[in-house]
VMD Tcl script that draws the C-alpha trace (Angstrom):
set ca {
  {8.32 8.59 3.91}
  {6.34 6.14 1.90}
  {4.25 3.11 2.62}
  {5.53 -0.41 2.09}
  {3.88 -3.80 1.99}
  {5.73 -6.41 4.03}
  {6.14 -10.12 3.37}
  {3.13 -10.71 5.64}
  {0.98 -9.90 2.57}
  {-1.40 -12.75 1.69}
  {-2.17 -11.41 -1.81}
  {-5.83 -10.87 -1.00}
  {-6.18 -8.25 -3.80}
  {-7.94 -5.70 -1.58}
  {-5.35 -2.91 -1.67}
  {-4.68 -2.62 -5.40}
  {-8.14 -1.47 -6.55}
  {-8.49 0.78 -3.47}
  {-5.45 2.91 -4.40}
  {-6.56 6.12 -6.14}
  {-3.06 6.67 -7.55}
  {-2.52 3.17 -8.99}
  {0.63 2.98 -6.86}
  {0.06 -0.66 -5.87}
  {0.92 -3.56 -8.14}
  {1.80 -7.21 -7.79}
  {5.53 -7.82 -7.29}
  {7.42 -11.09 -7.55}
  {5.89 -12.62 -4.41}
  {3.39 -10.12 -3.04}
  {2.05 -6.64 -3.69}
  {4.31 -3.60 -3.64}
  {3.83 0.17 -3.49}
  {5.50 2.50 -5.97}
  {6.97 5.21 -3.75}
  {6.83 7.87 -6.48}
  {3.09 7.39 -7.01}
  {1.96 6.92 -3.38}
  {0.54 10.06 -1.76}
  {-0.98 8.38 1.32}
  {-4.30 9.06 -0.45}
  {-3.99 12.80 0.18}
  {-6.54 14.67 -1.86}
  {-8.77 11.60 -2.04}
  {-9.27 10.25 1.49}
  {-8.40 11.21 5.07}
  {-6.27 8.08 5.56}
  {-4.52 5.59 3.27}
  {-7.12 3.16 2.01}
  {-4.66 0.31 1.69}
  {-3.89 0.47 5.42}
  {-7.57 0.80 6.28}
  {-8.61 -2.23 4.22}
  {-5.65 -4.59 4.73}
  {-6.76 -7.69 6.66}
  {-3.23 -8.62 7.79}
  {-1.91 -5.16 8.73}
  {1.10 -5.71 6.47}
  {1.28 -2.11 5.20}
  {3.53 0.20 7.21}
  {5.55 3.38 6.92}
  {8.93 2.88 5.30}
  {11.69 4.33 7.44}
  {15.11 4.96 5.88}
  {17.97 4.04 8.17}
}
mol new
graphics top color blue
foreach p $ca { graphics top sphere $p radius 0.5 }
foreach p [lrange $ca 0 end-1] q [lrange $ca 1 end] { graphics top cylinder $p $q radius 0.2 }
display resetview
């Protein structure tokens, strides 16, 4: 499962530079996470930095239905 950024994103620019895998980029309306690059910061940090730093808590686990 990967992380996703929801439409609650306010484009604050905090998550993109915090990602050690450059998995976060600006999409058409708000930031998005490239699922193939995201590793939940494993090997770099104990927890995903984007979730830790996000002021609106708009980053969640993506669950396939």
